[in-house]
C-alpha positions as CSV (number, residue, x, y, z in Angstrom):
1,M,48.4,25.7,-9.4
2,K,46.1,27.9,-11.4
3,K,46.6,26.1,-14.3
4,L,45.7,23.0,-12.9
5,L,42.5,24.2,-11.7
6,A,41.4,25.6,-15.5
7,L,42.6,22.1,-16.8
8,S,40.1,20.7,-14.2
9,A,37.2,23.2,-15.0
10,L,38.1,22.9,-18.9
11,L,37.5,19.0,-18.0
12,Q,34.6,19.0,-16.3
13,T,33.7,21.0,-19.3
14,L,33.9,18.5,-21.8
15,L,33.0,15.7,-19.8
16,F,29.8,17.1,-18.9
17,A,27.5,18.6,-21.0
18,S,24.9,21.7,-19.9
19,F,21.3,20.8,-20.7
20,E,18.9,23.1,-20.4
21,G,14.8,24.3,-20.6
22,I,12.0,25.2,-19.4
23,I,9.2,23.5,-16.8
24,I,5.4,24.5,-17.5
25,D,2.0,23.4,-16.0
26,K,0.6,21.4,-19.2
27,N,-2.6,23.0,-18.9
28,T,-2.1,26.4,-18.0
29,L,1.6,26.7,-19.9
30,I,2.7,28.7,-16.6
31,P,6.1,28.5,-15.6
32,I,7.3,25.9,-12.3
33,D,9.4,27.6,-10.0
34,K,11.2,25.2,-7.8
35,A,10.6,22.2,-9.9
36,I,13.3,19.3,-9.1
37,I,14.9,18.4,-12.2
38,S,17.6,15.5,-11.6
39,D,20.2,13.1,-13.3
40,S,21.0,9.6,-11.5
41,A,23.4,11.4,-9.7
42,K,22.5,14.8,-8.8
43,S,19.2,17.6,-8.6
44,V,19.2,21.0,-10.0
45,K,15.8,23.5,-9.5
46,S,13.9,25.6,-11.8
47,D,14.0,29.3,-10.8
48,E,11.0,31.6,-10.8
49,N,10.8,32.0,-14.5
50,G,10.5,27.8,-14.6
51,S,14.0,27.8,-16.4
52,F,17.1,25.1,-15.6
53,S,20.1,24.1,-16.3
54,I,22.5,21.0,-15.8
55,K,25.1,19.6,-16.2
56,S,25.5,15.9,-17.2
57,E,26.3,13.3,-19.6
58,E,23.7,11.1,-18.9
59,K,20.3,10.5,-21.5
60,Y,17.4,10.1,-19.0
61,Y,16.3,13.0,-16.5
62,H,13.5,13.6,-14.5
63,V,11.3,16.0,-13.0
64,K,9.4,16.5,-10.2
65,A,7.2,19.3,-9.0
66,Y,4.9,19.6,-6.0
67,G,1.4,18.8,-7.6
68,Y,2.2,17.4,-10.5
69,R,2.7,13.8,-11.8
70,P,6.5,12.8,-12.2
71,Y,7.7,12.8,-15.8
72,T,10.8,11.8,-17.4
73,F,12.5,12.5,-20.5
74,S,15.3,12.2,-22.7
75,S,18.3,14.5,-24.1
76,D,17.6,12.9,-27.3
77,A,14.0,14.0,-27.6
78,N,15.6,17.7,-28.8
79,I,12.8,19.4,-25.9
80,T,13.6,22.7,-24.0
81,T,10.3,23.5,-22.9
82,I,9.1,20.4,-20.5
83,S,5.5,20.0,-19.8
84,V,4.3,18.2,-16.8
85,E,1.1,17.6,-15.5
86,P,-0.7,18.5,-12.3
87,I,-3.0,16.3,-10.2
88,K,-4.4,16.5,-7.2
89,V,-4.2,12.7,-5.3
90,K,-7.5,11.6,-4.7
91,A,-6.5,8.4,-2.8
92,L,-7.4,4.9,-1.8
93,Y,-5.6,2.5,0.4
94,L,-5.7,-1.0,-1.0
95,T,-5.0,-3.5,1.8
96,F,-2.3,-6.2,1.3
97,W,-4.6,-8.9,1.0
98,G,-6.6,-7.1,-1.5
99,A,-4.0,-6.1,-3.8
100,N,-4.6,-8.7,-6.5
101,I,-5.9,-7.4,-10.1
102,Y,-8.4,-10.3,-10.1
103,S,-9.4,-9.6,-6.3
104,K,-13.3,-8.2,-5.8
105,T,-11.6,-5.7,-3.4
106,T,-9.0,-4.1,-6.3
107,A,-12.2,-4.7,-9.0
108,R,-14.3,-2.6,-6.6
109,I,-11.9,0.4,-6.2
110,L,-11.1,0.6,-10.1
111,D,-15.0,1.1,-10.8
112,I,-15.0,3.4,-8.0
113,I,-12.1,5.5,-9.8
114,E,-13.5,4.6,-13.1
115,N,-16.8,6.5,-11.9
116,T,-15.5,9.4,-9.6
117,E,-13.1,11.6,-8.7
118,I,-10.5,9.1,-7.3
119,N,-7.6,8.7,-8.9
120,T,-4.8,7.3,-6.7
121,I,-4.2,3.9,-5.1
122,V,-1.7,3.1,-2.1
123,V,-0.7,-0.3,-2.2
124,D,1.0,-2.3,0.3
125,V,4.5,-3.4,-1.2
126,K,5.7,-3.9,2.2
127,N,3.7,-4.9,5.5
128,E,4.0,-4.4,8.8
129,Y,5.4,-8.2,9.4
130,G,7.6,-8.0,6.7
131,S,5.7,-9.4,3.5
132,T,6.4,-7.9,0.1
133,S,3.2,-8.3,-2.2
134,F,5.3,-9.4,-5.2
135,K,8.4,-11.1,-5.7
136,T,11.4,-8.8,-5.8
137,S,14.8,-9.1,-7.1
138,F,16.3,-8.5,-3.4
139,K,17.6,-11.4,-2.2
140,Q,17.9,-10.8,1.3
141,A,14.0,-10.2,1.6
142,N,13.9,-13.4,-0.6
143,D,15.8,-15.6,1.9
144,Y,13.8,-14.7,4.5
145,G,10.6,-15.5,2.7
146,A,9.2,-11.9,2.0
147,Y,7.2,-13.1,-1.3
148,K,5.8,-16.2,0.3
149,D,2.9,-14.3,1.1
150,R,2.6,-12.2,-2.1
151,T,-0.9,-11.6,-3.4
152,I,0.4,-9.7,-6.6
153,G,1.5,-12.6,-8.7
154,D,2.5,-10.9,-12.0
155,I,3.7,-7.4,-10.9
156,E,4.2,-6.4,-14.3
157,N,0.6,-6.9,-15.7
158,F,-1.1,-5.3,-12.3
159,M,1.4,-2.2,-13.2
160,E,0.2,-2.7,-16.6
161,V,-3.1,-2.6,-16.0
162,M,-3.3,0.8,-13.4
163,K,-1.1,2.8,-16.0
164,S,-3.5,2.1,-18.4
165,K,-6.1,3.9,-16.4
166,N,-3.8,7.2,-15.8
167,I,-3.9,6.0,-12.0
168,Y,-1.3,7.7,-10.1
169,M,0.5,4.8,-7.9
170,V,2.0,5.0,-4.7
171,A,3.9,2.2,-3.2
172,R,3.6,1.8,0.6
173,L,6.2,0.7,2.6
174,A,6.5,-0.2,6.6
175,V,9.9,0.5,7.3
176,F,11.0,-0.1,11.0
177,K,8.3,-2.2,12.4
178,D,9.6,-5.8,10.2
179,E,9.2,-9.0,12.0
180,L,10.3,-10.9,9.1
181,Q,13.9,-8.8,9.0
182,A,14.0,-8.5,12.9
183,S,13.5,-12.3,13.8
184,N,16.2,-12.5,10.9
185,N,18.6,-10.3,11.8
186,E,18.5,-10.6,16.2
187,D,21.8,-8.5,16.3
188,Y,19.8,-5.3,15.3
189,A,16.5,-5.9,16.3
190,I,15.4,-3.4,19.2
191,K,15.5,-5.3,22.4
192,K,14.2,-5.4,25.8
193,E,16.8,-4.4,29.0
194,D,17.0,-8.3,29.1
195,G,18.6,-8.7,25.3
196,T,15.7,-10.9,24.0
197,I,14.0,-9.4,20.9
198,W,10.9,-6.6,22.2
199,R,7.8,-7.0,20.1
200,N,4.6,-4.2,20.4
201,H,1.0,-5.3,21.5
202,D,0.6,-7.3,18.1
203,D,3.4,-9.5,18.7
204,M,6.1,-7.6,16.2
205,A,9.4,-7.0,16.0
206,W,11.5,-3.9,15.0
207,V,14.8,-3.5,13.7
208,D,17.1,-0.6,15.2
209,P,16.2,2.9,12.9
210,F,19.7,3.5,14.7
211,D,21.6,0.8,12.0
212,E,22.0,1.2,9.3
213,R,21.7,-2.2,8.2
214,S,18.1,-1.6,8.9
215,H,17.7,1.5,6.5
216,K,19.4,-0.3,3.6
217,Y,17.1,-3.4,3.7
218,T,13.8,-1.2,3.3
219,I,15.6,0.8,0.4
220,A,16.4,-1.9,-1.6
221,I,13.1,-3.1,-1.7
222,A,12.0,0.3,-2.2
223,Q,13.9,0.8,-5.1
224,E,12.3,-2.4,-6.4
225,A,8.9,-0.7,-6.7
226,A,10.6,2.2,-8.4
227,K,11.6,0.2,-10.9
228,V,8.3,-1.5,-11.5
229,G,7.0,2.0,-12.1
230,F,5.5,3.4,-9.0
231,D,5.0,7.5,-9.1
232,E,5.4,7.4,-5.5
233,I,7.3,5.4,-2.3
234,N,5.1,6.2,0.9
235,F,7.5,4.9,4.2
236,D,5.4,4.6,7.0
237,Y,6.5,3.1,10.4
238,I,9.1,5.6,9.9
239,R,10.0,6.4,13.8
240,F,11.1,4.8,16.9
241,P,8.7,3.0,18.7
242,A,6.6,4.7,21.2
243,K,7.8,2.6,23.9
244,A,10.9,3.7,26.8
245,G,13.5,1.4,28.6
246,L,14.3,-0.5,25.3
247,K,18.0,-1.5,24.0
248,L,18.6,0.7,21.1
249,K,22.6,1.3,19.4
250,K,22.7,4.6,20.4
251,E,21.4,6.8,23.5
252,S,17.7,7.6,22.7
253,T,17.9,11.4,22.9
254,Q,15.9,13.6,20.3
255,E,18.7,14.6,18.9
256,N,19.9,11.1,18.0
257,R,16.6,9.8,16.7
258,T,16.0,12.9,14.4
259,K,19.3,12.4,12.9
260,A,18.5,8.4,12.3
261,I,15.2,9.1,10.6
262,E,16.9,12.3,8.7
263,S,19.8,9.8,7.6
264,F,17.6,7.1,6.5
265,L,15.7,9.8,4.1
266,Y,19.0,11.3,2.5
267,S,19.8,7.9,1.6
268,A,16.8,6.8,0.2
269,K,16.4,9.7,-1.2
270,N,19.8,9.6,-3.1
271,R,18.8,6.1,-3.8
272,L,15.5,6.7,-5.8
273,R,16.8,10.0,-7.4
274,K,17.7,7.3,-10.8
275,Y,13.8,6.6,-10.9
276,G,12.4,10.2,-10.5
277,V,10.0,8.6,-7.6
278,F,8.4,10.8,-5.2
279,I,8.9,10.0,-1.4
280,S,6.1,10.7,1.1
281,V,6.3,10.3,4.9
282,D,3.7,9.0,7.1
283,T,3.3,10.8,11.1
284,Y,0.9,10.8,13.6
285,G,-1.0,13.2,13.7
286,N,-0.2,15.4,16.7
287,I,3.3,15.9,15.1
288,C,1.7,19.0,13.6
289,W,0.6,20.5,17.5
290,E,4.1,18.9,19.0
291,K,7.5,21.1,19.5
292,G,9.4,18.4,19.8
293,D,10.2,14.9,18.6
294,I,7.3,13.0,20.7
295,G,10.0,10.2,21.3
296,I,9.9,8.8,18.2
297,G,12.0,10.9,15.7
298,Q,9.8,12.8,13.9
299,T,9.4,16.7,13.6
300,I,8.0,18.2,10.7
301,E,11.2,20.1,9.9
302,S,13.4,17.5,9.9
303,L,11.3,15.3,8.1
304,S,10.8,17.6,5.3
305,K,14.7,18.0,4.8
306,H,14.9,14.5,2.4
307,S,11.0,14.2,1.2
308,D,8.5,15.3,-0.8
309,Y,5.3,15.0,0.9
310,I,4.0,14.9,4.5
311,S,1.6,12.7,5.0
312,P,-0.1,13.1,8.8
313,M,-2.4,10.8,9.9
314,L,-4.9,13.2,10.9
315,Y,-7.6,10.6,12.4
316,P,-10.4,12.8,14.3
317,S,-10.6,9.3,16.7
318,G,-6.7,10.0,17.2
319,F,-7.2,12.8,18.9
320,A,-7.4,13.0,23.0
321,S,-10.5,14.0,24.2
322,G,-10.4,18.1,25.1
323,S,-8.2,18.4,21.8
324,F,-8.8,21.6,20.1
325,Y,-11.2,22.4,23.1
326,F,-13.7,19.7,21.9
327,E,-15.0,16.8,24.2
328,H,-14.9,14.3,21.0
329,P,-12.7,15.4,18.6
330,A,-14.0,12.6,16.5
331,E,-17.2,14.8,15.8
332,H,-15.7,17.6,14.5
333,P,-14.0,15.9,11.2
334,Y,-13.8,19.8,9.3
335,E,-12.0,21.5,12.5
336,V,-9.7,18.9,13.8
337,I,-8.0,19.1,9.9
338,R,-8.1,21.9,8.8
339,R,-6.9,23.2,11.9
340,S,-3.9,20.8,12.0
341,I,-3.0,22.1,8.5
342,K,-3.1,25.6,9.3
343,N,-0.6,24.9,12.5
344,I,2.3,24.0,10.4
345,E,1.5,26.5,7.5
346,P,4.6,28.4,8.8
347,I,6.7,25.3,8.6
348,I,5.6,23.6,5.2
349,D,4.1,25.0,2.2
350,S,0.4,23.4,2.0
351,K,1.2,21.7,-1.4
352,R,3.8,19.7,0.6
353,V,1.1,18.1,2.4
354,R,-1.0,15.3,2.1
355,P,-2.9,14.1,4.6
356,W,-4.4,10.5,5.7
357,L,-7.8,10.9,6.2
358,Q,-10.4,8.6,8.4
359,Y,-12.6,6.2,6.8
360,F,-13.7,4.0,9.8
361,K,-15.7,4.0,12.8
362,D,-14.6,6.3,16.1
363,Y,-13.0,4.2,18.2
364,A,-12.1,6.3,20.8
365,H,-15.0,8.4,21.9
366,T,-18.7,8.3,21.1
367,K,-18.3,5.1,18.4
368,K,-19.7,7.1,15.8
369,H,-19.6,5.9,12.1
370,Y,-17.8,7.8,9.5
371,E,-20.3,8.0,6.6
372,K,-20.3,10.4,3.6
373,F,-20.9,13.8,5.7
374,E,-17.7,12.8,8.0
375,V,-15.5,11.9,5.0
376,N,-16.5,14.6,3.0
377,E,-16.2,17.2,5.5
378,Q,-12.3,15.7,6.0
379,I,-12.3,16.0,2.3
380,R,-13.0,19.7,2.0
381,A,-10.4,21.2,5.4
382,S,-7.8,19.3,2.6
383,D,-9.2,21.4,-0.3
384,D,-9.6,24.4,2.0
385,T,-5.9,24.5,3.1
386,N,-4.4,23.8,-0.3
387,T,-3.0,20.6,0.3
388,S,-1.5,18.6,-2.3
389,G,-4.8,16.0,-2.0
390,W,-6.1,13.3,0.6
391,M,-5.6,9.7,1.1
392,L,-8.6,7.9,2.9
393,W,-7.9,4.9,5.3
394,S,-10.2,2.1,5.4
395,P,-8.4,-1.3,7.0
396,S,-10.5,-3.2,5.2
397,S,-10.0,-0.9,2.2
398,R,-14.3,-0.6,1.7
399,Y,-15.1,2.5,0.0
400,H,-18.8,3.8,-0.9
401,E,-19.2,5.3,-4.7
402,E,-22.3,7.5,-3.6
403,Y,-19.4,9.1,-1.1
404,F,-17.4,11.1,-4.4
405,E,-18.1,13.3,-6.6
406,P,-18.6,12.3,-10.0
407,S,-15.5,11.4,-12.8
408,K,-14.7,14.7,-14.5
409,K,-12.5,12.6,-16.6
């Protein structure tokens, strides 16, 4: 038996070469600990000296470190010191319908990026209806007509333009809210007690997070986004509907719900590993304050196990009157953002937090317009809590260049 084990170990050594190196910050040359180095099948982490060793026969490796751009290198390059570029993500959301290299919306955002601190665009790759912004090679989605309303005709050209401007690209995918997928797969669509498909207030159907077919579907589209060069995959609607009395594949307990979402993220992490992309997840803002999963399968602890960044939607208007002891939370943008992020510091390092911030009129309280002061107070709070950056949500993707700091590029 001992001889067989020794022979097995020898074969492993012969089959898999050990690649060693050091990960450092490109600007400061300081070693980076806990950087994630991956081939297509496994990952290792760098130690406090930035050193790592990975046994692999593969040619390409990917490096992910929180607060840095993803980086890919080849073992053939004979590089043992790998420098990665720091980035504090400062993002604007680009609506599905505006995502076109020739659209005025995209042109305006590119102008803002050219002249200000903004360095990132969040693009809808799969929206809540289930439409994809470009035609993928995923046959199942194409058979449902997911590409028919696509706005990006030439995704390669679109990404080439963005990369030529050094823009960090985030692909946003709605996960379980998906009218196209649900209506074409009634057997795993979420249903009402009478067995008919349930739709929410905007007449959209959802697929059951307990069913792994719904996991594989969105992850396949996420792979398509990774293939064309997105730096990060952002999963939205990665939850159960906030609605009781629905018919699901399993009993809707907190344990079952959180395990289902964890399972999705575990699969996504493994399937996306070979592309070296970051994974971020969107959550309700009140997840920063609740101990349970608020009935939707999300907790900071469970989501952070298999994702890189947590992106709570910390819109001050989304908090009820009396939250933070404020009658109207939307009138206190700095405090809402800062207190929420500080509250989860014991659970997750703030450099793994990148909040969504409000860039729209207060809809819940005084109807206050969010202008330069309110936007910048949110940004200041995010910066003061040492997050990895922030993302601004404007439903119409209309932004004001004068709200942002001038470019230091």
